N, CA, C, O and the ligand as a Tripos MOL2 file, in Angstrom:
@<TRIPOS>MOLECULE
protein
  309   307    78     0     0
PROTEIN
NO_CHARGES

@<TRIPOS>ATOM
      1 N          -1.4270   26.7820  -12.1490 N.3       1 MET1
      2 CA         -1.4180   25.6890  -11.1890 C.3       1 MET1
      3 C          -1.5330   26.2630   -9.7890 C.2       1 MET1
      4 O          -1.1690   27.4130   -9.5440 O.2       1 MET1
      5 N          -2.0310   25.4650   -8.8930 N.am      2 LEU2
      6 CA         -2.2960   25.9270   -7.5360 C.3       2 LEU2
      7 C          -1.2030   25.5410   -6.5580 C.2       2 LEU2
      8 O          -1.1200   26.0900   -5.4600 O.2       2 LEU2
      9 N          -0.3610   24.5930   -6.9590 N.am      3 VAL3
     10 CA          0.6850   24.0840   -6.0620 C.3       3 VAL3
     11 C           2.0350   24.1940   -6.7660 C.2       3 VAL3
     12 O           2.1450   23.9540   -7.9680 O.2       3 VAL3
     13 N           3.0530   24.5600   -5.9990 N.am      4 ALA4
     14 CA          4.4180   24.6140   -6.5330 C.3       4 ALA4
     15 C           5.3590   24.0900   -5.4630 C.2       4 ALA4
     16 O           4.9490   23.7920   -4.3410 O.2       4 ALA4
     17 N           6.6330   23.9830   -5.8330 N.am      5 VAL5
     18 CA          7.6470   23.4580   -4.9310 C.3       5 VAL5
     19 C           8.6390   24.5740   -4.6230 C.2       5 VAL5
     20 O           9.0880   25.2810   -5.5260 O.2       5 VAL5
     21 N           8.9790   24.7290   -3.3420 N.am      6 THR6
     22 CA          9.9460   25.7500   -2.9460 C.3       6 THR6
     23 C          11.3670   25.2730   -3.2400 C.2       6 THR6
     24 O          11.5780   24.1250   -3.6310 O.2       6 THR6
     25 N          12.3340   26.1630   -3.0480 N.am      7 GLU7
     26 CA         13.7320   25.7770   -3.2570 C.3       7 GLU7
     27 C          14.1690   24.7300   -2.2450 C.2       7 GLU7
     28 O          15.1590   24.0290   -2.4570 O.2       7 GLU7
     29 N          13.4230   24.6230   -1.1360 N.am      8 ASN8
     30 CA         13.7280   23.6060   -0.1210 C.3       8 ASN8
     31 C          13.0180   22.2880   -0.3930 C.2       8 ASN8
     32 O          13.1350   21.3450    0.3890 O.2       8 ASN8
     33 N          12.2780   22.2170   -1.5070 N.am      9 GLY9
     34 CA         11.5830   20.9830   -1.8580 C.3       9 GLY9
     35 C          10.2380   20.8130   -1.1830 C.2       9 GLY9
     36 O           9.6660   19.7230   -1.2030 O.2       9 GLY9
     37 N           9.7230   21.8870   -0.5820 N.am     10 ARG10
     38 CA          8.4380   21.8150    0.1210 C.3      10 ARG10
     39 C           7.3130   22.2520   -0.8190 C.2      10 ARG10
     40 O           7.4640   23.2110   -1.5760 O.2      10 ARG10
     41 N           6.1920   21.5430   -0.7640 N.am     11 PHE11
     42 CA          5.0340   21.9180   -1.5690 C.3      11 PHE11
     43 C           4.2970   23.0760   -0.9030 C.2      11 PHE11
     44 O           4.0960   23.0720    0.3110 O.2      11 PHE11
     45 N           3.8970   24.0620   -1.6950 N.am     12 VAL12
     46 CA          3.1390   25.1910   -1.1730 C.3      12 VAL12
     47 C           1.9340   25.4350   -2.0820 C.2      12 VAL12
     48 O           1.9850   25.1950   -3.2880 O.2      12 VAL12
     49 N           0.8590   25.9120   -1.4770 N.am     13 GLN13
     50 CA         -0.3400   26.2700   -2.2260 C.3      13 GLN13
     51 C          -0.3470   27.7730   -2.4440 C.2      13 GLN13
     52 O          -0.0180   28.5430   -1.5420 O.2      13 GLN13
     53 N          -0.7210   28.1800   -3.6380 N.am     14 ALA14
     54 CA         -0.7040   29.6020   -3.9890 C.3      14 ALA14
     55 C          -1.5930   30.4240   -3.0630 C.2      14 ALA14
     56 O          -1.2400   31.5490   -2.7070 O.2      14 ALA14
     57 N          -2.7380   29.8780   -2.6690 N.am     15 ASN15
     58 CA         -3.6740   30.6500   -1.8540 C.3      15 ASN15
     59 C          -3.2430   30.7680   -0.3980 C.2      15 ASN15
     60 O          -3.9040   31.4510    0.3850 O.2      15 ASN15
     61 N          -2.1500   30.1170   -0.0220 N.am     16 GLU16
     62 CA         -1.6490   30.2190    1.3480 C.3      16 GLU16
     63 C          -0.4990   31.2110    1.4520 C.2      16 GLU16
     64 O           0.0170   31.4410    2.5460 O.2      16 GLU16
     65 N          -0.0890   31.8040    0.3310 N.am     17 LEU17
     66 CA          1.0530   32.7170    0.3150 C.3      17 LEU17
     67 C           0.5810   34.1640    0.3460 C.2      17 LEU17
     68 O          -0.5620   34.4680    0.0060 O.2      17 LEU17
     69 N           1.4860   35.0540    0.7620 N.am     18 THR18
     70 CA          1.1980   36.4760    0.7770 C.3      18 THR18
     71 C           1.8350   37.1370   -0.4360 C.2      18 THR18
     72 O           2.5830   36.5020   -1.1780 O.2      18 THR18
     73 N           1.5360   38.3990   -0.6290 N.am     19 VAL19
     74 CA          2.0250   39.1140   -1.8080 C.3      19 VAL19
     75 C           3.5550   39.1820   -1.8240 C.2      19 VAL19
     76 O           4.1450   39.3070   -2.8980 O.2      19 VAL19
     77 N           4.2030   39.1030   -0.6750 N.am     20 GLN20
     78 CA          5.6660   39.1240   -0.6360 C.3      20 GLN20
     79 C           6.2660   37.9280   -1.3650 C.2      20 GLN20
     80 O           7.4060   37.9850   -1.8250 O.2      20 GLN20
     81 N           5.5000   36.8470   -1.4690 N.am     21 ALA21
     82 CA          6.0000   35.6340   -2.1180 C.3      21 ALA21
     83 C           6.1260   35.7990   -3.6250 C.2      21 ALA21
     84 O           6.7050   34.9450   -4.2960 O.2      21 ALA21
     85 N           5.5890   36.8930   -4.1610 N.am     22 LYS22
     86 CA          5.6700   37.1060   -5.6090 C.3      22 LYS22
     87 C           7.1120   37.2820   -6.0800 C.2      22 LYS22
     88 O           7.4120   37.0570   -7.2530 O.2      22 LYS22
     89 N           8.0020   37.6800   -5.1780 N.am     23 THR23
     90 CA          9.3940   37.8960   -5.5760 C.3      23 THR23
     91 C          10.2120   36.6080   -5.5320 C.2      23 THR23
     92 O          11.3420   36.5750   -6.0200 O.2      23 THR23
     93 N           9.6550   35.5540   -4.9540 N.am     24 LYS24
     94 CA         10.3980   34.3000   -4.8190 C.3      24 LYS24
     95 C          10.1990   33.4310   -6.0560 C.2      24 LYS24
     96 O           9.2350   33.5820   -6.8070 O.2      24 LYS24
     97 N          11.1340   32.5330   -6.2340 N.am     25 LEU25
     98 CA         11.0580   31.6080   -7.3550 C.3      25 LEU25
     99 C          10.6460   30.2310   -6.8440 C.2      25 LEU25
    100 O          11.1740   29.7320   -5.8510 O.2      25 LEU25
    101 N           9.7050   29.6430   -7.5390 N.am     26 TYR26
    102 CA          9.2220   28.3050   -7.2000 C.3      26 TYR26
    103 C           9.4180   27.4060   -8.4070 C.2      26 TYR26
    104 O           9.8210   27.8570   -9.4800 O.2      26 TYR26
    105 N           9.1250   26.1220   -8.2130 N.am     27 HIS27
    106 CA          9.3020   25.1680   -9.3030 C.3      27 HIS27
    107 C           8.0200   24.3870   -9.5440 C.2      27 HIS27
    108 O           7.2650   24.0950   -8.6170 O.2      27 HIS27
    109 N           7.7940   24.0590  -10.7970 N.am     28 CYS28
    110 CA          6.6510   23.2450  -11.1860 C.3      28 CYS28
    111 C           6.8540   21.8280  -10.6490 C.2      28 CYS28
    112 O           7.9240   21.2510  -10.8380 O.2      28 CYS28
    113 N           5.8500   21.2590   -9.9840 N.am     29 PRO29
    114 CA          5.9980   19.9010   -9.4600 C.3      29 PRO29
    115 C           6.1780   18.8590  -10.5590 C.2      29 PRO29
    116 O           6.7190   17.7830  -10.3040 O.2      29 PRO29
    117 N           5.7400   19.1550  -11.7520 N.am     30 ALA30
    118 CA          5.8000   18.1670  -12.8300 C.3      30 ALA30
    119 C           7.1040   18.2490  -13.6110 C.2      30 ALA30
    120 O           7.8500   17.2720  -13.6740 O.2      30 ALA30
    121 N           7.3850   19.4050  -14.2060 N.am     31 CYS31
    122 CA          8.5490   19.5200  -15.0830 C.3      31 CYS31
    123 C           9.7480   20.1520  -14.3940 C.2      31 CYS31
    124 O          10.8240   20.2350  -14.9870 O.2      31 CYS31
    125 N           9.5860   20.5970  -13.1530 N.am     32 LYS32
    126 CA         10.6470   21.2430  -12.3620 C.3      32 LYS32
    127 C          11.0670   22.6080  -12.9340 C.2      32 LYS32
    128 O          12.0510   23.1920  -12.4800 O.2      32 LYS32
    129 N          10.3350   23.1070  -13.9110 N.am     33 GLY33
    130 CA         10.6360   24.4170  -14.4780 C.3      33 GLY33
    131 C          10.3100   25.5200  -13.4870 C.2      33 GLY33
    132 O           9.5380   25.3210  -12.5500 O.2      33 GLY33
    133 N          10.9060   26.6840  -13.7020 N.am     34 ALA34
    134 CA         10.6990   27.8210  -12.8090 C.3      34 ALA34
    135 C           9.2790   28.3780  -12.9800 C.2      34 ALA34
    136 O           8.8060   28.5610  -14.1010 O.2      34 ALA34
    137 N           8.6260   28.6370  -11.8790 N.am     35 VAL35
    138 CA          7.3040   29.2620  -11.8900 C.3      35 VAL35
    139 C           7.2990   30.4150  -10.9020 C.2      35 VAL35
    140 O           8.0870   30.4430   -9.9560 O.2      35 VAL35
    141 N           6.4050   31.3620  -11.1300 N.am     36 ARG36
    142 CA          6.2580   32.4970  -10.2110 C.3      36 ARG36
    143 C           4.8120   32.6050   -9.7670 C.2      36 ARG36
    144 O           3.8840   32.2100  -10.4730 O.2      36 ARG36
    145 N           4.6540   33.1560   -8.5690 N.am     37 LEU37
    146 CA          3.3180   33.3730   -8.0260 C.3      37 LEU37
    147 C           2.6630   34.5570   -8.7290 C.2      37 LEU37
    148 O           3.2570   35.6300   -8.8360 O.2      37 LEU37
    149 N           1.4500   34.3590   -9.2030 N.am     38 LYS38
    150 CA          0.6500   35.4240   -9.7930 C.3      38 LYS38
    151 C          -0.4820   35.7230   -8.8230 C.2      38 LYS38
    152 O          -1.2850   34.8500   -8.4940 O.2      38 LYS38
    153 N          -0.5310   36.9650   -8.3730 N.am     39 MET39
    154 CA         -1.5290   37.3220   -7.3600 C.3      39 MET39
    155 C          -2.0550   38.7150   -7.6640 C.2      39 MET39
    156 O          -1.3130   39.6960   -7.6160 O.2      39 MET39
    157 N          -3.3300   38.7890   -7.9740 N.am     40 GLY40
    158 CA         -3.9440   40.0740   -8.2550 C.3      40 GLY40
    159 C          -5.1530   40.2890   -7.3750 C.2      40 GLY40
    160 O          -5.3920   39.5360   -6.4310 O.2      40 GLY40
    161 N          -5.9140   41.3240   -7.6920 N.am     41 GLU41
    162 CA         -7.0920   41.6310   -6.8830 C.3      41 GLU41
    163 C          -8.3260   40.8960   -7.3730 C.2      41 GLU41
    164 O          -9.2980   40.7720   -6.6280 O.2      41 GLU41
    165 N          -8.3150   40.4040   -8.6020 N.am     42 VAL42
    166 CA         -9.5020   39.7690   -9.1630 C.3      42 VAL42
    167 C          -9.3870   38.2470   -9.1310 C.2      42 VAL42
    168 O         -10.2300   37.5590   -8.5560 O.2      42 VAL42
    169 N          -8.3450   37.7430   -9.7510 N.am     43 ASN43
    170 CA         -8.2080   36.2960   -9.8840 C.3      43 ASN43
    171 C          -7.6070   35.6710   -8.6310 C.2      43 ASN43
    172 O          -6.9110   36.3290   -7.8580 O.2      43 ASN43
    173 N          -7.8950   34.3840   -8.4520 N.am     44 LEU44
    174 CA         -7.2700   33.6360   -7.3810 C.3      44 LEU44
    175 C          -5.7710   33.5630   -7.6370 C.2      44 LEU44
    176 O          -5.3410   33.5630   -8.7910 O.2      44 LEU44
    177 N          -4.9610   33.5010   -6.5640 N.am     45 PRO45
    178 CA         -3.5240   33.3380   -6.7660 C.3      45 PRO45
    179 C          -3.2090   31.9920   -7.4130 C.2      45 PRO45
    180 O          -3.8650   30.9860   -7.1420 O.2      45 PRO45
    181 N          -2.1890   31.9940   -8.2740 N.am     46 TYR46
    182 CA         -1.7810   30.7660   -8.9540 C.3      46 TYR46
    183 C          -0.3180   30.8960   -9.3500 C.2      46 TYR46
    184 O           0.2660   31.9780   -9.2850 O.2      46 TYR46
    185 N           0.2510   29.7900   -9.7550 N.am     47 PHE47
    186 CA          1.6350   29.7740  -10.2240 C.3      47 PHE47
    187 C           1.6310   29.6230  -11.7400 C.2      47 PHE47
    188 O           0.8310   28.8750  -12.3010 O.2      47 PHE47
    189 N           2.5370   30.3460  -12.3920 N.am     48 ALA48
    190 CA          2.6710   30.2600  -13.8380 C.3      48 ALA48
    191 C           4.1420   30.0580  -14.1920 C.2      48 ALA48
    192 O           5.0300   30.6060  -13.5400 O.2      48 ALA48
    193 N           4.3840   29.2670  -15.2300 N.am     49 HIS49
    194 CA          5.7580   29.0530  -15.6880 C.3      49 HIS49
    195 C           6.3800   30.3780  -16.1140 C.2      49 HIS49
    196 O           5.7190   31.2100  -16.7350 O.2      49 HIS49
    197 N           7.6500   30.5680  -15.7780 N.am     50 VAL50
    198 CA          8.3760   31.7660  -16.1800 C.3      50 VAL50
    199 C           8.5870   31.7590  -17.6870 C.2      50 VAL50
    200 O           8.3810   32.7720  -18.3550 O.2      50 VAL50
    201 N           8.9970   30.6190  -18.2140 N.am     51 ASN51
    202 CA          9.1830   30.4700  -19.6520 C.3      51 ASN51
    203 C           8.0630   29.6030  -20.2190 C.2      51 ASN51
    204 O           7.5890   28.6740  -19.5650 O.2      51 ASN51
    205 N           7.6570   29.9120  -21.4180 N.am     52 LEU52
    206 CA          6.6330   29.1060  -22.0590 C.3      52 LEU52
    207 C           7.2530   27.7910  -22.4960 C.2      52 LEU52
    208 O           8.0420   27.7350  -23.4390 O.2      52 LEU52
    209 N           6.8830   26.7520  -21.8000 N.am     53 ILE53
    210 CA          7.4340   25.4320  -22.1010 C.3      53 ILE53
    211 C           6.2990   24.4360  -22.1760 C.2      53 ILE53
    212 O           5.1770   24.7060  -21.7470 O.2      53 ILE53
    213 N           6.6100   23.2960  -22.7210 N.am     54 GLU54
    214 CA          5.6250   22.2270  -22.7800 C.3      54 GLU54
    215 C           5.5420   21.5800  -21.4090 C.2      54 GLU54
    216 O           6.5180   21.0070  -20.9250 O.2      54 GLU54
    217 N           4.3970   21.6710  -20.7990 N.am     55 CYS55
    218 CA          4.1690   21.0290  -19.5090 C.3      55 CYS55
    219 C           2.7250   20.5880  -19.5070 C.2      55 CYS55
    220 O           1.8220   21.3820  -19.2470 O.2      55 CYS55
    221 N           2.5120   19.3200  -19.7980 N.am     56 ASP56
    222 CA          1.1520   18.8090  -19.9570 C.3      56 ASP56
    223 C           0.4750   18.4850  -18.6370 C.2      56 ASP56
    224 O          -0.7420   18.3040  -18.5960 O.2      56 ASP56
    225 N           1.2350   18.4100  -17.5700 N.am     57 ASN57
    226 CA          0.6730   17.8940  -16.3340 C.3      57 ASN57
    227 C          -0.1030   18.9230  -15.5270 C.2      57 ASN57
    228 O          -0.9850   18.5590  -14.7480 O.2      57 ASN57
    229 N           0.2090   20.1930  -15.6990 N.am     58 PHE58
    230 CA         -0.4820   21.2130  -14.9220 C.3      58 PHE58
    231 C          -1.0090   22.2890  -15.8610 C.2      58 PHE58
    232 O          -0.2360   22.9980  -16.5050 O.2      58 PHE58
    233 N          -2.3070   22.4030  -15.9310 N.am     59 ALA59
    234 CA         -2.9220   23.3630  -16.8310 C.3      59 ALA59
    235 C          -2.7590   24.7770  -16.3150 C.2      59 ALA59
    236 O          -2.8460   25.0310  -15.1140 O.2      59 ALA59
    237 N          -2.5200   25.6940  -17.2380 N.am     60 GLU60
    238 CA         -2.4810   27.1090  -16.8990 C.3      60 GLU60
    239 C          -3.5420   27.8230  -17.7250 C.2      60 GLU60
    240 O          -4.1480   27.2280  -18.6160 O.2      60 GLU60
    241 N          -3.7540   29.0450  -17.4410 N.am     61 GLY61
    242 CA         -4.7550   29.7960  -18.1650 C.3      61 GLY61
    243 C          -6.1620   29.4290  -17.7560 C.2      61 GLY61
    244 O          -7.1170   29.7040  -18.4830 O.2      61 GLY61
    245 N          -6.2960   28.8070  -16.5900 N.am     62 GLU62
    246 CA         -7.6170   28.4330  -16.1160 C.3      62 GLU62
    247 C          -8.3370   29.6660  -15.5790 C.2      62 GLU62
    248 O          -7.7140   30.5630  -15.0110 O.2      62 GLU62
    249 N          -9.6330   29.7000  -15.7620 N.am     63 SER63
    250 CA        -10.4030   30.8390  -15.2930 C.3      63 SER63
    251 C         -10.4940   30.8250  -13.7700 C.2      63 SER63
    252 O         -10.2360   29.8060  -13.1290 O.2      63 SER63
    253 N         -10.8610   31.9650  -13.2050 N.am     64 ALA64
    254 CA        -11.0290   32.0550  -11.7570 C.3      64 ALA64
    255 C         -12.1000   31.0750  -11.2840 C.2      64 ALA64
    256 O         -11.9640   30.4670  -10.2220 O.2      64 ALA64
    257 N         -13.1550   30.9230  -12.0650 N.am     65 GLY65
    258 CA        -14.2080   29.9840  -11.7060 C.3      65 GLY65
    259 C         -13.7030   28.5490  -11.6700 C.2      65 GLY65
    260 O         -14.0510   27.7730  -10.7800 O.2      65 GLY65
    261 N         -12.8730   28.2090  -12.6570 N.am     66 HIS66
    262 CA        -12.3210   26.8610  -12.7110 C.3      66 HIS66
    263 C         -11.4080   26.6080  -11.5130 C.2      66 HIS66
    264 O         -11.4690   25.5480  -10.8900 O.2      66 HIS66
    265 N         -10.5610   27.5900  -11.1960 N.am     67 LEU67
    266 CA         -9.6640   27.4380  -10.0580 C.3      67 LEU67
    267 C         -10.4450   27.3620   -8.7490 C.2      67 LEU67
    268 O         -10.0950   26.5860   -7.8600 O.2      67 LEU67
    269 N         -11.4940   28.1600   -8.6300 N.am     68 THR68
    270 CA        -12.3250   28.1190   -7.4280 C.3      68 THR68
    271 C         -12.9520   26.7480   -7.2660 C.2      68 THR68
    272 O         -13.0290   26.2150   -6.1590 O.2      68 THR68
    273 N         -13.4000   26.1800   -8.3790 N.am     69 GLY69
    274 CA        -13.9860   24.8430   -8.3350 C.3      69 GLY69
    275 C         -12.9740   23.8040   -7.8810 C.2      69 GLY69
    276 O         -13.3040   22.9130   -7.0980 O.2      69 GLY69
    277 N         -11.7460   23.9130   -8.3690 N.am     70 LYS70
    278 CA        -10.7250   22.9570   -7.9780 C.3      70 LYS70
    279 C         -10.4300   23.0660   -6.4860 C.2      70 LYS70
    280 O         -10.2510   22.0530   -5.8100 O.2      70 LYS70
    281 N         -10.3780   24.2950   -5.9710 N.am     71 LEU71
    282 CA        -10.1340   24.4750   -4.5380 C.3      71 LEU71
    283 C         -11.2960   23.9290   -3.7210 C.2      71 LEU71
    284 O         -11.0860   23.3240   -2.6700 O.2      71 LEU71
    285 N         -12.5150   24.1380   -4.1950 N.am     72 ALA72
    286 CA        -13.6910   23.6460   -3.4740 C.3      72 ALA72
    287 C         -13.6710   22.1230   -3.4110 C.2      72 ALA72
    288 O         -13.9960   21.5360   -2.3790 O.2      72 ALA72
    289 N         -13.2910   21.4920   -4.5050 N.am     73 ILE73
    290 CA        -13.2180   20.0330   -4.5340 C.3      73 ILE73
    291 C         -12.1250   19.5540   -3.5690 C.2      73 ILE73
    292 O         -12.3180   18.5940   -2.8240 O.2      73 ILE73
    293 N         -10.9710   20.2400   -3.5980 N.am     74 ARG74
    294 CA         -9.8900   19.8570   -2.6840 C.3      74 ARG74
    295 C         -10.3550   19.9870   -1.2440 C.2      74 ARG74
    296 O         -10.1150   19.0940   -0.4310 O.2      74 ARG74
    297 N         -11.0220   21.0970   -0.9180 N.am     75 ASP75
    298 CA        -11.4640   21.3140    0.4550 C.3      75 ASP75
    299 C         -12.5160   20.3010    0.8700 C.2      75 ASP75
    300 O         -12.5860   19.9200    2.0390 O.2      75 ASP75
    301 N         -13.3430   19.8580   -0.0870 N.am     76 TYR76
    302 CA        -14.3950   18.8880    0.2340 C.3      76 TYR76
    303 C         -13.7820   17.5830    0.6820 C.2      76 TYR76
    304 O         -14.2640   16.9500    1.6220 O.2      76 TYR76
    305 N         -12.7160   17.1790    0.0070 N.am     77 PHE77
    306 CA        -12.0890   15.9040    0.3400 C.3      77 PHE77
    307 C         -11.0170   16.1090    1.3850 C.2      77 PHE77
    308 O         -10.3690   15.1480    1.8000 O.2      77 PHE77
    309 ZN          5.7410   22.4050  -15.5610 Zn       78 ZN78
@<TRIPOS>BOND
     1     1     2 1
     2     2     3 1
     3     3     4 2
     4     3     5 am
     5     5     6 1
     6     6     7 1
     7     7     8 2
     8     7     9 am
     9     9    10 1
    10    10    11 1
    11    11    12 2
    12    11    13 am
    13    13    14 1
    14    14    15 1
    15    15    16 2
    16    15    17 am
    17    17    18 1
    18    18    19 1
    19    19    20 2
    20    19    21 am
    21    21    22 1
    22    22    23 1
    23    23    24 2
    24    23    25 am
    25    25    26 1
    26    26    27 1
    27    27    28 2
    28    27    29 am
    29    29    30 1
    30    30    31 1
    31    31    32 2
    32    31    33 am
    33    33    34 1
    34    34    35 1
    35    35    36 2
    36    35    37 am
    37    37    38 1
    38    38    39 1
    39    39    40 2
    40    39    41 am
    41    41    42 1
    42    42    43 1
    43    43    44 2
    44    43    45 am
    45    45    46 1
    46    46    47 1
    47    47    48 2
    48    47    49 am
    49    49    50 1
    50    50    51 1
    51    51    52 2
    52    51    53 am
    53    53    54 1
    54    54    55 1
    55    55    56 2
    56    55    57 am
    57    57    58 1
    58    58    59 1
    59    59    60 2
    60    59    61 am
    61    61    62 1
    62    62    63 1
    63    63    64 2
    64    63    65 am
    65    65    66 1
    66    66    67 1
    67    67    68 2
    68    67    69 am
    69    69    70 1
    70    70    71 1
    71    71    72 2
    72    71    73 am
    73    73    74 1
    74    74    75 1
    75    75    76 2
    76    75    77 am
    77    77    78 1
    78    78    79 1
    79    79    80 2
    80    79    81 am
    81    81    82 1
    82    82    83 1
    83    83    84 2
    84    83    85 am
    85    85    86 1
    86    86    87 1
    87    87    88 2
    88    87    89 am
    89    89    90 1
    90    90    91 1
    91    91    92 2
    92    91    93 am
    93    93    94 1
    94    94    95 1
    95    95    96 2
    96    95    97 am
    97    97    98 1
    98    98    99 1
    99    99   100 2
   100    99   101 am
   101   101   102 1
   102   102   103 1
   103   103   104 2
   104   103   105 am
   105   105   106 1
   106   106   107 1
   107   107   108 2
   108   107   109 am
   109   109   110 1
   110   110   111 1
   111   111   112 2
   112   111   113 am
   113   113   114 1
   114   114   115 1
   115   115   116 2
   116   115   117 am
   117   117   118 1
   118   118   119 1
   119   119   120 2
   120   119   121 am
   121   121   122 1
   122   122   123 1
   123   123   124 2
   124   123   125 am
   125   125   126 1
   126   126   127 1
   127   127   128 2
   128   127   129 am
   129   129   130 1
   130   130   131 1
   131   131   132 2
   132   131   133 am
   133   133   134 1
   134   134   135 1
   135   135   136 2
   136   135   137 am
   137   137   138 1
   138   138   139 1
   139   139   140 2
   140   139   141 am
   141   141   142 1
   142   142   143 1
   143   143   144 2
   144   143   145 am
   145   145   146 1
   146   146   147 1
   147   147   148 2
   148   147   149 am
   149   149   150 1
   150   150   151 1
   151   151   152 2
   152   151   153 am
   153   153   154 1
   154   154   155 1
   155   155   156 2
   156   155   157 am
   157   157   158 1
   158   158   159 1
   159   159   160 2
   160   159   161 am
   161   161   162 1
   162   162   163 1
   163   163   164 2
   164   163   165 am
   165   165   166 1
   166   166   167 1
   167   167   168 2
   168   167   169 am
   169   169   170 1
   170   170   171 1
   171   171   172 2
   172   171   173 am
   173   173   174 1
   174   174   175 1
   175   175   176 2
   176   175   177 am
   177   177   178 1
   178   178   179 1
   179   179   180 2
   180   179   181 am
   181   181   182 1
   182   182   183 1
   183   183   184 2
   184   183   185 am
   185   185   186 1
   186   186   187 1
   187   187   188 2
   188   187   189 am
   189   189   190 1
   190   190   191 1
   191   191   192 2
   192   191   193 am
   193   193   194 1
   194   194   195 1
   195   195   196 2
   196   195   197 am
   197   197   198 1
   198   198   199 1
   199   199   200 2
   200   199   201 am
   201   201   202 1
   202   202   203 1
   203   203   204 2
   204   203   205 am
   205   205   206 1
   206   206   207 1
   207   207   208 2
   208   207   209 am
   209   209   210 1
   210   210   211 1
   211   211   212 2
   212   211   213 am
   213   213   214 1
   214   214   215 1
   215   215   216 2
   216   215   217 am
   217   217   218 1
   218   218   219 1
   219   219   220 2
   220   219   221 am
   221   221   222 1
   222   222   223 1
   223   223   224 2
   224   223   225 am
   225   225   226 1
   226   226   227 1
   227   227   228 2
   228   227   229 am
   229   229   230 1
   230   230   231 1
   231   231   232 2
   232   231   233 am
   233   233   234 1
   234   234   235 1
   235   235   236 2
   236   235   237 am
   237   237   238 1
   238   238   239 1
   239   239   240 2
   240   239   241 am
   241   241   242 1
   242   242   243 1
   243   243   244 2
   244   243   245 am
   245   245   246 1
   246   246   247 1
   247   247   248 2
   248   247   249 am
   249   249   250 1
   250   250   251 1
   251   251   252 2
   252   251   253 am
   253   253   254 1
   254   254   255 1
   255   255   256 2
   256   255   257 am
   257   257   258 1
   258   258   259 1
   259   259   260 2
   260   259   261 am
   261   261   262 1
   262   262   263 1
   263   263   264 2
   264   263   265 am
   265   265   266 1
   266   266   267 1
   267   267   268 2
   268   267   269 am
   269   269   270 1
   270   270   271 1
   271   271   272 2
   272   271   273 am
   273   273   274 1
   274   274   275 1
   275   275   276 2
   276   275   277 am
   277   277   278 1
   278   278   279 1
   279   279   280 2
   280   279   281 am
   281   281   282 1
   282   282   283 1
   283   283   284 2
   284   283   285 am
   285   285   286 1
   286   286   287 1
   287   287   288 2
   288   287   289 am
   289   289   290 1
   290   290   291 1
   291   291   292 2
   292   291   293 am
   293   293   294 1
   294   294   295 1
   295   295   296 2
   296   295   297 am
   297   297   298 1
   298   298   299 1
   299   299   300 2
   300   299   301 am
   301   301   302 1
   302   302   303 1
   303   303   304 2
   304   303   305 am
   305   305   306 1
   306   306   307 1
   307   307   308 2
@<TRIPOS>SUBSTRUCTURE
     1 MET1         2 RESIDUE 1 A MET
     2 LEU2         6 RESIDUE 1 A LEU
     3 VAL3        10 RESIDUE 1 A VAL
     4 ALA4        14 RESIDUE 1 A ALA
     5 VAL5        18 RESIDUE 1 A VAL
     6 THR6        22 RESIDUE 1 A THR
     7 GLU7        26 RESIDUE 1 A GLU
     8 ASN8        30 RESIDUE 1 A ASN
     9 GLY9        34 RESIDUE 1 A GLY
    10 ARG10       38 RESIDUE 1 A ARG
    11 PHE11       42 RESIDUE 1 A PHE
    12 VAL12       46 RESIDUE 1 A VAL
    13 GLN13       50 RESIDUE 1 A GLN
    14 ALA14       54 RESIDUE 1 A ALA
    15 ASN15       58 RESIDUE 1 A ASN
    16 GLU16       62 RESIDUE 1 A GLU
    17 LEU17       66 RESIDUE 1 A LEU
    18 THR18       70 RESIDUE 1 A THR
    19 VAL19       74 RESIDUE 1 A VAL
    20 GLN20       78 RESIDUE 1 A GLN
    21 ALA21       82 RESIDUE 1 A ALA
    22 LYS22       86 RESIDUE 1 A LYS
    23 THR23       90 RESIDUE 1 A THR
    24 LYS24       94 RESIDUE 1 A LYS
    25 LEU25       98 RESIDUE 1 A LEU
    26 TYR26      102 RESIDUE 1 A TYR
    27 HIS27      106 RESIDUE 1 A HIS
    28 CYS28      110 RESIDUE 1 A CYS
    29 PRO29      114 RESIDUE 1 A PRO
    30 ALA30      118 RESIDUE 1 A ALA
    31 CYS31      122 RESIDUE 1 A CYS
    32 LYS32      126 RESIDUE 1 A LYS
    33 GLY33      130 RESIDUE 1 A GLY
    34 ALA34      134 RESIDUE 1 A ALA
    35 VAL35      138 RESIDUE 1 A VAL
    36 ARG36      142 RESIDUE 1 A ARG
    37 LEU37      146 RESIDUE 1 A LEU
    38 LYS38      150 RESIDUE 1 A LYS
    39 MET39      154 RESIDUE 1 A MET
    40 GLY40      158 RESIDUE 1 A GLY
    41 GLU41      162 RESIDUE 1 A GLU
    42 VAL42      166 RESIDUE 1 A VAL
    43 ASN43      170 RESIDUE 1 A ASN
    44 LEU44      174 RESIDUE 1 A LEU
    45 PRO45      178 RESIDUE 1 A PRO
    46 TYR46      182 RESIDUE 1 A TYR
    47 PHE47      186 RESIDUE 1 A PHE
    48 ALA48      190 RESIDUE 1 A ALA
    49 HIS49      194 RESIDUE 1 A HIS
    50 VAL50      198 RESIDUE 1 A VAL
    51 ASN51      202 RESIDUE 1 A ASN
    52 LEU52      206 RESIDUE 1 A LEU
    53 ILE53      210 RESIDUE 1 A ILE
    54 GLU54      214 RESIDUE 1 A GLU
    55 CYS55      218 RESIDUE 1 A CYS
    56 ASP56      222 RESIDUE 1 A ASP
    57 ASN57      226 RESIDUE 1 A ASN
    58 PHE58      230 RESIDUE 1 A PHE
    59 ALA59      234 RESIDUE 1 A ALA
    60 GLU60      238 RESIDUE 1 A GLU
    61 GLY61      242 RESIDUE 1 A GLY
    62 GLU62      246 RESIDUE 1 A GLU
    63 SER63      250 RESIDUE 1 A SER
    64 ALA64      254 RESIDUE 1 A ALA
    65 GLY65      258 RESIDUE 1 A GLY
    66 HIS66      262 RESIDUE 1 A HIS
    67 LEU67      266 RESIDUE 1 A LEU
    68 THR68      270 RESIDUE 1 A THR
    69 GLY69      274 RESIDUE 1 A GLY
    70 LYS70      278 RESIDUE 1 A LYS
    71 LEU71      282 RESIDUE 1 A LEU
    72 ALA72      286 RESIDUE 1 A ALA
    73 ILE73      290 RESIDUE 1 A ILE
    74 ARG74      294 RESIDUE 1 A ARG
    75 ASP75      298 RESIDUE 1 A ASP
    76 TYR76      302 RESIDUE 1 A TYR
    77 PHE77      306 RESIDUE 1 A PHE
    78 ZN78       309 GROUP 0 **** ****
């Protein structure tokens, strides 16, 4: 997922964070489960659930191309 919620209840986008944010804990906007920032050199930054849980509202495992497309659509609108 591209968006998560901070401990202060603020929405943040993965692509707006720096590598230091990888140590912080965020929450899934849908199920409120714990998520962490995943940031590498190849793929776009994204949030992934810490524990494997059922969360139908936010897809994970999306390819870099798919995530890029979602960001492009968001930026267009
Ligand atoms: Zn979730």
